[in-house]
C-alpha positions as CSV (number, residue, x, y, z in Angstrom):
1,M,105.6,116.5,122.1
2,N,108.5,118.3,124.0
3,K,111.5,119.4,121.6
4,T,114.8,120.7,122.0
5,L,116.9,122.9,120.0
6,V,120.5,122.6,120.2
7,I,122.6,125.5,119.2
8,L,126.5,125.1,118.4
9,A,128.3,127.9,119.6
10,A,131.6,126.8,121.4
11,G,133.3,127.4,117.8
12,I,131.9,130.9,118.3
13,G,135.4,132.6,119.9
14,S,137.7,131.2,117.4
15,R,135.7,132.0,114.0
16,F,135.0,135.7,115.1
17,G,138.6,136.7,116.9
18,G,138.2,135.9,120.7
19,G,135.0,135.8,122.7
20,V,131.6,137.0,121.0
21,K,132.2,140.3,121.0
22,Q,132.5,140.9,117.3
23,L,129.0,139.1,117.2
24,T,127.3,142.4,115.6
25,P,123.9,142.9,115.1
26,V,122.5,142.3,111.8
27,D,119.4,144.7,111.8
28,D,118.7,147.9,112.9
29,H,117.3,147.3,116.0
30,G,119.9,145.4,118.3
31,H,119.2,141.7,116.9
32,L,122.0,139.0,116.2
33,I,121.1,136.3,113.8
34,I,120.9,134.0,116.7
35,D,118.0,135.9,117.6
36,Y,116.3,134.8,114.7
37,S,116.9,131.1,114.8
38,I,115.5,131.5,118.6
39,H,112.3,133.6,117.5
40,D,111.7,130.8,114.4
41,A,112.4,127.6,116.9
42,I,109.9,128.9,119.5
43,A,107.3,130.2,116.8
44,A,107.7,126.2,115.5
45,G,107.1,124.9,118.8
46,F,110.2,124.2,120.3
47,D,110.3,124.5,124.2
48,K,113.9,124.0,125.0
49,I,117.2,125.8,123.8
50,V,120.7,124.4,124.8
51,F,123.6,126.8,124.3
52,I,126.7,124.5,123.8
53,I,129.4,127.1,124.6
54,R,133.1,126.7,126.0
55,H,134.2,128.5,129.7
56,D,136.4,131.1,128.2
57,I,133.5,132.7,126.6
58,E,131.0,132.2,128.9
59,A,130.8,135.9,130.1
60,D,130.7,137.4,126.8
61,F,128.4,135.1,125.8
62,R,125.8,135.9,128.3
63,A,126.3,139.4,128.2
64,V,125.8,139.9,124.5
65,I,123.1,136.6,123.8
66,G,122.3,134.5,126.9
67,D,121.1,136.7,129.6
68,R,119.0,138.7,127.1
69,I,117.2,135.2,125.8
70,E,116.4,134.0,129.2
71,K,114.5,136.9,130.3
72,L,112.7,136.5,126.8
73,C,112.0,132.9,127.1
74,K,111.0,132.3,130.7
75,P,107.3,134.3,130.2
76,L,107.0,132.0,127.2
77,G,107.6,128.7,129.1
78,V,110.9,128.0,127.1
79,E,113.8,126.3,129.6
80,I,117.6,127.4,128.6
81,A,120.4,125.8,129.2
82,Y,124.1,125.7,128.7
83,A,126.5,123.2,128.0
84,Y,130.2,123.5,127.8
85,Q,132.4,121.6,125.3
86,E,136.3,121.6,126.4
87,I,139.3,120.3,124.9
88,T,140.3,118.2,127.6
89,D,136.5,116.5,128.1
90,A,137.9,113.5,126.4
91,P,137.3,110.1,127.8
92,D,140.1,107.6,127.9
93,F,142.7,110.0,125.8
94,P,145.9,108.6,125.9
95,G,148.1,111.4,127.6
96,K,147.4,115.3,128.7
97,V,145.2,116.2,125.8
98,E,145.8,119.7,125.9
99,L,149.1,119.4,125.2
100,I,148.5,117.8,122.0
101,R,145.2,119.3,121.1
102,Q,144.7,123.2,119.9
103,K,141.2,123.0,118.6
104,P,138.1,121.8,119.4
105,W,136.7,118.3,119.1
106,G,134.4,119.2,116.4
107,T,130.3,119.1,116.5
108,G,129.7,115.5,117.3
109,H,131.7,116.0,120.4
110,A,129.7,119.1,121.2
111,V,126.2,117.3,120.9
112,L,127.6,115.0,123.2
113,C,128.8,117.3,126.0
114,A,125.1,118.4,125.9
115,A,124.0,114.9,126.8
116,E,122.7,115.6,130.4
117,H,120.5,118.2,128.8
118,I,118.9,116.8,126.1
119,D,115.5,114.4,127.1
120,S,113.2,115.0,123.9
121,P,114.2,114.7,120.5
122,Y,115.9,117.3,119.1
123,A,117.7,119.4,116.2
124,V,120.9,121.0,115.8
125,I,122.2,124.2,114.2
126,N,124.9,126.4,114.0
127,A,124.8,129.8,116.3
128,D,125.9,132.1,113.4
129,D,123.6,130.8,110.3
130,Y,120.2,132.0,109.1
131,Y,118.0,129.2,108.3
132,G,114.5,130.5,107.9
133,K,111.0,129.9,109.3
134,N,110.3,127.2,107.2
135,G,113.2,125.1,108.1
136,F,112.1,125.2,111.9
137,S,108.8,124.1,110.9
138,I,109.7,121.5,109.0
139,A,112.0,120.7,111.8
140,S,109.1,120.6,114.6
141,R,106.9,118.4,112.4
142,F,109.6,116.0,111.8
143,L,110.4,115.6,115.5
144,S,106.8,115.4,116.6
145,S,105.5,113.1,114.3
146,R,109.0,110.7,113.8
147,P,110.3,111.0,117.0
148,E,112.6,107.7,116.6
149,N,113.6,109.0,113.1
150,Y,116.7,110.7,111.7
151,G,116.5,113.8,109.6
152,L,118.8,116.5,107.3
153,I,117.1,119.9,106.5
154,G,118.1,120.0,103.2
155,Y,118.7,123.4,101.3
156,I,118.8,124.4,97.5
157,L,122.4,125.0,96.9
158,K,121.7,128.7,94.9
159,N,119.9,129.8,98.4
160,T,123.3,129.2,100.2
161,L,126.0,130.7,97.9
162,S,128.0,133.9,98.6
163,D,128.5,136.9,96.5
164,N,131.9,137.4,97.6
165,G,133.5,134.3,97.0
166,G,133.8,130.6,97.3
167,V,132.2,127.9,99.8
168,T,132.2,124.8,101.1
169,R,128.9,123.0,100.7
170,G,128.0,118.9,101.5
171,I,126.1,118.1,98.4
172,C,123.6,115.5,99.9
173,S,122.7,112.3,97.3
174,V,119.3,111.4,97.8
175,D,117.1,108.8,96.8
176,Q,113.1,109.2,97.4
177,G,113.7,111.1,100.3
178,R,116.3,109.3,101.9
179,L,119.7,110.7,102.3
180,V,122.2,108.1,100.5
181,G,125.6,110.2,101.3
182,I,127.1,113.8,101.8
183,T,130.0,114.7,99.4
184,E,131.7,117.9,100.9
185,T,132.5,120.1,97.6
186,K,135.0,123.0,98.4
187,N,135.1,126.3,96.6
188,I,131.8,126.2,94.9
189,V,131.2,129.9,93.5
190,K,128.5,131.4,91.3
191,T,128.8,132.0,87.9
192,A,126.9,133.7,84.9
193,G,125.1,130.5,84.2
194,G,125.0,128.5,87.7
195,A,127.3,127.4,89.9
196,E,131.1,125.7,89.5
197,A,133.9,124.4,91.8
198,D,137.4,124.4,90.7
199,G,136.0,124.6,87.2
200,K,133.6,122.1,87.0
201,P,129.8,122.7,87.0
202,V,127.8,122.1,90.0
203,D,123.9,121.6,89.9
204,I,122.8,124.6,91.7
205,E,119.4,122.7,92.9
206,S,121.2,120.7,94.6
207,L,120.3,119.8,98.2
208,V,122.8,120.8,100.4
209,S,123.8,119.9,104.7
210,M,123.8,123.2,106.1
211,N,124.4,121.5,109.4
212,F,120.9,121.6,110.7
213,W,120.2,117.9,112.1
214,C,117.3,116.4,113.5
215,Y,117.7,113.6,116.0
216,P,116.1,111.1,118.6
217,T,117.6,110.8,122.0
218,E,119.1,107.3,121.3
219,F,121.7,109.2,119.1
220,L,123.4,110.3,122.3
221,D,124.3,106.5,122.7
222,V,126.1,106.4,118.9
223,L,127.9,109.5,119.8
224,S,128.9,108.1,123.6
225,T,130.3,104.7,121.7
226,G,131.4,106.3,118.6
227,F,133.8,109.5,120.7
228,P,136.1,106.9,122.3
229,E,136.5,105.0,119.0
230,F,137.2,108.3,117.0
231,I,140.1,108.9,119.8
232,K,141.4,105.4,119.4
233,T,141.4,105.5,115.6
234,A,141.9,109.3,114.1
235,P,144.7,109.1,112.1
236,N,145.7,113.1,113.1
237,I,144.6,113.1,116.5
238,E,146.1,116.7,116.4
239,K,143.7,118.5,114.1
240,D,140.9,115.4,113.0
241,E,137.3,116.5,114.2
242,Y,134.4,114.3,115.4
243,L,131.8,115.9,112.8
244,L,128.2,115.4,112.3
245,P,128.2,114.5,108.9
246,I,130.8,112.2,109.0
247,I,129.0,110.5,111.7
248,A,126.3,110.4,109.5
249,D,127.9,108.9,106.8
250,G,129.3,106.0,108.8
251,M,125.5,105.1,110.3
252,L,124.4,105.3,106.5
253,K,126.7,102.2,105.7
254,R,125.3,100.4,108.8
255,G,121.8,100.9,107.5
256,T,120.7,103.7,109.4
257,E,118.0,105.9,107.4
258,F,118.0,109.7,107.3
259,S,115.2,111.8,105.7
260,V,116.3,114.8,103.8
261,L,113.4,117.5,104.4
262,P,113.9,119.8,101.6
263,T,112.9,123.7,102.1
264,N,113.2,126.9,99.6
265,D,114.5,128.8,102.4
266,H,117.2,131.1,102.0
267,W,120.4,130.4,104.3
268,F,122.5,133.4,105.5
269,G,125.8,133.5,107.0
270,V,128.4,135.7,107.5
271,T,131.4,133.4,105.5
272,Y,133.5,136.6,104.3
273,K,133.4,139.7,106.3
274,E,132.1,141.5,103.1
275,D,129.0,139.4,103.2
276,K,127.9,141.3,106.1
277,P,126.0,144.4,104.1
278,T,124.3,142.1,102.3
279,V,122.9,139.9,105.4
280,E,122.4,142.9,106.8
281,A,120.4,144.2,103.8
282,A,118.5,140.6,103.7
283,F,116.8,141.2,107.1
284,R,115.9,144.8,106.4
285,K,113.9,143.3,103.8
286,L,112.6,140.2,105.7
287,I,111.1,143.3,108.6
288,E,109.9,145.4,105.6
289,D,107.9,142.3,103.8
290,G,106.5,141.5,107.2
291,E,108.3,138.5,107.9
292,Y,109.6,139.3,111.0
293,K,108.1,142.5,113.2
294,A,110.8,145.3,114.0
295,D,110.5,144.0,118.1
296,L,111.1,140.8,117.0
297,Y,109.8,138.5,120.0
298,S,106.8,139.9,120.1
299,D,104.5,138.2,118.1
300,L,105.2,135.2,120.3
């Protein structure tokens, strides 16, 4: 079965200070975090990759990432497509949205912007996070065996924490493998005995969402109906975002089932600038241990 990987990259410029020039390599061979996700997805059987970007970062994105990935993927039979998330892409907005809105509409809107390129069950990830090989294998099997179902790759909290400060994580409530709810928990920090958030202990074995979702194609209908409704009802239209976890919460309340698919993979991301040396060391060890080749794509 065909499977698509949708990569959320429209927010890269705002997170890293303009364009994608500050997305520097994380290993000694010039690869970015996104390279590892693309490698692992292709190895797991994904045959289409959709980058969601903005027009103002397109030139930088193609120069740093996109053109190189297209050349790598063509002989592998992996299709590459681009979708564009813009503030002005908001149907039925009352007024000039660009005069009111300064930030993107959120991850749900981003996926909706890619609708024309999605024609198979698909997974959604962040561009600047490392998710691990196993997560992609789990997602691929789920999408192949249960193409009409919804899923979330669940990471163990202790495998996602930073040594350099507090992080926000969506802690999952799970019942017999099904998602019951996601509680956004801010300022989770490591402690000698585990972790805490604002002085309260947090179970480091909890499963958390790192924004790695599995969707059937019908989810696009949910988004196309829900986004105009969000615009009509958002309390703060200047800043509120149409977000995948919030959308999932609403769907859960209406009876939609989401499977939680646990993985023991370690998640890496550069939340703080001090995280970068740790992330580089982690990738160096993965290569030394034989998890990846120095010439990353040579085994595909």
